[in-house]
N, C-alpha and C positions, 0 to 999 in steps of 0.2 A: 568026574563030578564030585565024588566024595572027597577027594583031595582038596579041591577048590573050596568046598564048604568047610572042611576041617581047618584049612589055612585061614579062612575068613573068621571063624570062631576064635581061633588062637590069636589072630591079629586084633580082633575086637577086645578080647580079654586083656591082652597086653596094653592096648591103648587105655582101657578103663583102669588098669592097675597103675599105669604111669600118671594118668590125670588125677585120679581120686585117692591114691594112697597117701599116707602121711609124708612120705618123702617125694611125692610127685608134685605136679604143678599146683594143685590146691594147697598142699602143705607149704610149698615155696612161697606162694602169695601170702599165706597167713604168717609165715615167718618174716616176710618183708614188713607187714603191718605191725607185727610185734616189735621188730627192730626199730621202726620209726617212732612208735610210742615210747619205747625205752630211751631213745636218744632225746626226745623232748623232755622226758622226766629227768634225765641226766643233766640237761642244760638248766632246768629249774633248780635242781639240787645244787649245782655248781654256783649259781647266782646266790642262792640262800647261804651257802658256805662262805662266799665272799663277804656277804653282809655280816655274818657272824665273826669272821676274821677282823673286819673293821671295828666291830663293837668290842671285841677282845682287846685290840690295840688301844682303843680309847679308854677302856677300863683299866688297863695297865699303866697308862701314862697321863691321862687328862683328869686332873683333880676336879675341875668344874663339871665335867661329864659325870664323874663318880658321884659328886654331890647332887646333881640333878636326878640321877637314877635313885639315889637314896631317898630323896624327898618325894619323888613321884611314885615309886613302886613300893617303898617301905614306910612312907609317911614319917620319916625322921625329920627332926628339927634341931637347931643349934641350942646350946644351953641358955643363951640370953634371949631367945625368941619366945613369944607368947602366941598361941594359936587361938583364934576366935572362930567358933563354929556357929553358924546361923541356921535356924530351922527354915526350911522352905514351907511356904504357906499356900 
């Protein structure tokens, strides 16, 4: 009788250890969720990197694109241009 009870307690302890430990079933599922979220983040960053590569290529080779960026982001104008600014009322 005592052997059966001892076996049951040890078995229950092992099951709890396997299921609830960091390297057990709960940890395994949590690692799976972490992996999935990291893969999604990796895909997002890869797409962003590709957009940056395209922009770098344009900045290195396309004068019209460079001029557009200089005008929009830096407010630059050509020497022969006059800028009129109107107040909003």
